[in-house]
C-alpha positions in Angstrom: -14.4 33.3 -22.4 -15.1 31.6 -19.5 -18.4 31.5 -17.6 -18.6 33.3 -14.3 -21.1 32.6 -11.8 -22.7 36.1 -12.2 -23.4 34.5 -15.5 -25.6 31.8 -14.1 -27.1 33.6 -12.1 -28.5 36.4 -14.5 -29.5 33.1 -16.9 -31.6 31.8 -14.1 -32.4 35.1 -12.6 -31.6 34.5 -9.3 -28.8 36.3 -7.0 -25.6 35.1 -7.1 -25.3 34.0 -3.4 -29.0 31.9 -4.3 -26.5 29.9 -7.1 -23.2 29.7 -4.8 -25.6 28.2 -2.4 -26.7 25.9 -5.2 -23.0 25.1 -5.3 -22.3 24.2 -2.2 -25.2 22.2 -1.1 -27.0 25.0 1.4 -30.5 23.9 2.7 -31.9 27.0 2.1 -32.5 27.1 -1.5 -36.5 25.5 -2.7 -36.4 22.7 -4.9 -37.9 25.0 -7.7 -35.4 27.8 -7.8 -32.5 25.1 -7.3 -33.8 23.3 -10.4 -33.5 26.6 -12.2 -29.8 27.2 -10.8 -28.5 23.7 -12.1 -30.4 23.9 -15.6 -28.7 27.3 -16.4 -25.7 25.8 -15.0 -26.1 22.9 -17.6 -27.3 25.9 -20.6 -24.1 28.1 -19.9 -21.5 25.2 -19.1 -20.3 27.2 -16.1 -17.2 25.1 -14.4 -16.7 26.1 -10.2 -13.5 27.5 -9.8 -11.5 25.1 -7.4 -9.0 27.1 -6.3 -11.4 29.5 -4.7 -14.0 27.2 -3.9 -11.7 25.5 -1.9 -10.3 28.8 -0.2 -13.6 29.3 1.1 -14.9 26.2 2.3 -11.4 25.2 4.1 -11.5 21.9 2.1 -10.1 20.7 -1.3 -11.7 16.9 -1.4 -8.2 15.7 -2.1 -5.7 13.1 -0.7 -2.4 13.0 -0.9 -0.9 9.4 -1.5 2.8 8.8 -0.9 4.0 5.3 -2.3 7.6 3.9 -2.3 7.1 2.4 -6.3 4.3 2.8 -8.7 5.6 0.0 -11.1 4.8 -2.3 -7.8 1.8 -4.6 -8.3 2.0 -4.4 -4.1 1.3 -0.7 -4.2 -0.8 0.1 -7.4 -3.2 -2.4 -5.8 -3.3 -0.3 -2.9 -3.9 2.5 -4.5 -6.4 1.7 -6.4 -8.7 0.2 -3.1 -7.4 4.3 -2.1 -9.1 5.4 -5.7 -12.4 3.4 -5.4 -13.3 5.1 -1.6 -12.3 8.3 -2.8 -14.9 8.3 -5.5 -17.7 7.3 -3.7 -17.0 10.1 -1.2 -15.9 12.9 -4.4 -12.5 13.1 -3.1 -9.2 13.3 -5.6 -6.0 11.9 -5.1 -2.7 13.5 -5.9 -0.1 10.4 -6.0 3.8 10.8 -5.3 6.4 7.9 -6.0 9.1 8.6 -3.4 11.5 5.2 -4.3 11.4 5.2 -0.7 14.2 8.3 -0.7 14.5 10.1 2.7 15.2 13.4 0.5 11.8 12.7 -2.1 9.5 11.8 0.9 10.2 15.0 2.7 9.9 17.0 -0.8 6.7 15.3 -1.6 5.0 16.0 1.5 6.1 20.0 1.6 4.4 19.8 -1.8 1.0 17.8 -0.2 0.7 20.8 2.5 1.5 23.2 0.2 -1.4 21.7 -1.9 -4.0 21.8 1.1 -4.7 17.8 0.7 -7.3 17.5 3.5 -5.5 14.0 4.1 -2.2 12.2 3.2 -2.2 8.6 2.7 1.5 7.5 3.3 2.9 3.5 2.2 6.2 2.4 2.5 8.8 0.2 4.1 9.2 2.1 7.3 8.9 6.2 8.2 12.1 7.5 10.0 11.4 9.3 13.1 12.4 12.2 11.0 9.7 11.7 8.4 7.3 11.0 11.2 7.9 14.5 13.4 7.3 16.6 10.5 4.1 14.7 9.3 2.4 15.2 12.8 3.4 18.6 12.9 1.7 19.6 10.0 -1.7 19.1 11.4 -2.6 17.4 8.4 -5.1 14.2 9.3 -2.4 11.1 8.4 -2.4 7.2 8.1 0.1 4.8 7.3 -1.2 2.2 5.1 1.1 -1.5 5.1 3.1 -0.5 8.2 3.0 0.9 11.3 5.1 3.6 13.3 7.0 2.3 15.9 5.3 4.0 19.0 1.9 3.3 17.2 0.8 6.6 17.4 -0.7 7.3 13.8 -3.9 5.1 12.7 -2.4 2.1 10.5 -3.9 -0.4 8.8 -1.8 -3.6 7.9 -1.1 -7.0 8.2 0.4 -8.9 11.3 3.9 -9.3 9.5 5.8 -11.2 12.0 2.7 -13.8 12.0 2.7 -14.0 8.3 6.0 -14.8 8.5 5.9 -17.1 11.5 2.9 -18.9 9.1 4.7 -19.3 6.1 8.1 -20.7 7.7 5.4 -23.2 10.5 3.5 -24.4 7.0 7.5 -25.5 5.1 8.0 -27.1 8.3 5.0 -29.1 8.8 5.8 -30.4 5.0 8.7 -31.2 6.5 11.8 -29.1 5.6 14.1 -28.2 8.0 16.7 -26.7 6.1 14.7 -23.1 4.7 16.8 -20.0 3.3 15.3 -16.9 3.7 15.5 -14.0 0.9 15.1 -10.5 2.6 14.9 -7.0 1.6 18.2 -5.4 1.8 17.0 -2.0 2.6 17.8 -1.9 6.6 15.2 0.8 7.3 12.7 -1.7 6.2 10.2 -2.5 8.9 8.1 -4.4 7.3 11.4 -6.7 6.1 12.6 -6.9 10.1 9.3 -7.7 11.8 9.2 -10.6 8.9 12.3 -11.9 9.7 11.6 -11.8 13.3 8.8 -13.9 12.9 10.3 -16.2 10.4 13.1 -16.9 13.1 10.7 -17.8 16.1 9.2 -20.2 13.9 12.8 -21.7 13.0 13.8 -21.5 17.4 10.4 -23.2 18.2 11.4 -26.7 16.2 14.5 -26.5 17.6 16.3 -24.9 13.9 18.1 -22.2 13.0 18.9 -19.8 10.0 22.7 -20.5 8.9 24.2 -16.9 7.4 24.9 -18.2 4.5 21.5 -19.0 3.6 20.1 -15.5 4.7 20.4 -13.3 1.0 19.6 -9.8 0.9 18.5 -8.2 -1.9 16.5 -5.9 -4.1 12.3 -6.8 -4.1 12.5 -7.0 -7.3 12.5 -10.3 -10.3 16.3 -9.4 -10.4 16.7 -9.4 -6.9 15.1 -12.5 -6.1 17.2 -14.1 -9.4 20.5 -12.3 -7.7 20.0 -13.8 -4.5 19.1 -17.3 -5.5 22.4 -16.8 -7.3 24.1 -16.0 -4.7 22.4 -19.1 -2.5 23.6 -21.6 -5.5 27.4 -20.8 -4.5 27.6 -22.2 -1.1 28.4 -25.6 -0.2 25.3 -26.2 1.6 21.6 -25.9 -0.4 18.6 -25.6 1.7 15.4 -27.8 0.8 12.8 -24.4 0.4 13.3 -20.5 0.5 10.8 -18.4 1.6 11.7 -15.2 -0.4 10.5 -11.7 0.3 7.9 -11.3 -2.2 6.4 -13.1 -5.2 8.3 -11.3 -7.4 11.6 -12.2 -6.0 10.8 -15.6 -5.8 9.8 -15.9 -9.5 13.5 -14.5 -10.1 14.7 -17.5 -8.1 12.8 -19.9 -9.7 14.0 -18.4 -13.0 17.4 -18.9 -11.8 17.0 -22.4 -10.6 15.4 -23.8 -13.7 18.3 -22.3 -15.7 20.7 -24.0 -13.0 18.8 -27.4 -13.8 16.9 -27.2 -10.6 13.4 -28.7 -10.3 10.8 -26.7 -8.2 9.6 -28.4 -6.2 11.0 -31.6 -6.3 14.4 -30.3 -5.6 13.4 -27.0 -3.7 10.7 -25.5 -3.1 10.0 -21.6 -3.0 7.4 -19.4 -1.0 6.7 -16.0 -1.8 4.6 -13.2 -0.4 1.9 -10.8 -1.3 -0.3 -12.8 -3.9 0.5 -11.2 -7.2 -2.0 -12.0 -10.0 1.4 -13.3 -12.1 1.7 -15.6 -8.9 -1.3 -17.7 -10.3 -0.3 -17.8 -14.1 3.3 -18.4 -13.8 4.8 -22.2 -13.9 5.1 -23.6 -11.0 2.3 -21.4 -9.7 3.7 -19.4 -6.3 3.1 -20.6 -2.8 2.0 -17.3 -1.2 1.6 -15.2 1.8 -1.7 -13.6 0.4 -2.3 -9.9 2.0 -5.4 -8.2 1.3 -4.0 -5.1 -0.5 -7.0 -3.5 -2.1 -8.1 -3.9 1.4 -5.5 -2.0 3.0 -6.1 0.6 0.4 -9.8 0.8 1.0 -9.7 0.9 5.2 -7.2 3.3 5.1 -8.9 5.5 3.0 -11.9 5.0 5.5 -10.6 5.8 8.3 -8.9 8.9 6.9 -12.1 10.2 5.7 -13.5 10.0 8.6 -10.6 11.6 10.4 -10.9 14.3 7.9 -14.4 14.7 9.1 -13.6 14.4 12.8 -15.8 11.3 13.1 -13.9 8.7 16.1 -12.5 5.8 15.1 -13.5 2.6 16.4 -9.8 1.7 16.4 -6.5 3.7 14.9 -5.1 0.5 14.2 -6.4 -2.1 11.9 -4.6 -5.6 11.5 -6.2 -7.2 8.2 -6.1 -11.0 7.9 -3.3 -12.7 5.6 -3.5 -16.0 4.4 -1.4 -18.9 2.8 -2.4 -20.0 -0.4 -0.4 -23.2 -1.6 0.5 -23.4 -5.5 3.5 -25.8 -7.4 6.7 -24.6 -6.2 6.3 -26.1 -3.0 6.0 -29.6 -2.0 6.6 -32.2 0.8 10.0 -33.8 1.9 9.3 -37.3 0.6 
């Protein structure tokens, strides 16, 4: 039989109201009485009713997190950052895998609102106007991680994707590469992909270079996606000297296909990725990449959300975290 709050009160020889004050950290109970109640809770094994408590306090101490792909190390590292901050502040998370599917996103948003989450963190490739409107109308504190909405109206944490793509293109150009292919996300609604492509093209244009249509391939942001994009590229009459892939997984798939075709990376072709997945350092050749601090994106997003929940003022609504180019074995200079 479940222990009730009145059982704790009887054990501690205090009122139910006093037990409630101790459970809710109300500073109206002296230290001796507080300890007596806490000892009674331990002896009886009493567990507070979380639902009843949340209704009374108007707070559930839960975050809802929406991510596109729970199997991607990029998103799981962000979630790890969120979870570590939540543990520090006694919050729990409800994690939803959306597959970047609009229907699933709306369904999960409804679920998180119904569960009365104190705040919601949306992480994705881009956010539709319809979903954004629904989020704003919910009046639930909201932060967007790794992207921003078009109007910059919702607090966000991300790298400067356009500058990151510009920097990796410049990195290759400075190594003498003038013929550079680009492997992009085939999701046309992906804001990150569009910003990266714009930065990449800007770097080429500054140097009087161009991206031939046959060297721009679009596919899934997976190892298989990178493999297939490289397969399509190698069917073209001309081959580039370097490739910038949408992420490290796609870069890994491209390297695998190149190896099968007898192409040496980086002697015959240089390949770069994004995100600095842990595996990028351990494969051979190790992958040159644009490193973005995924853990920090999650941790900073969580801190922002907690401030919003507590009605604290944000120093900035839009935080840009730094990126860096990590040079490894998959790139070399043109001799």
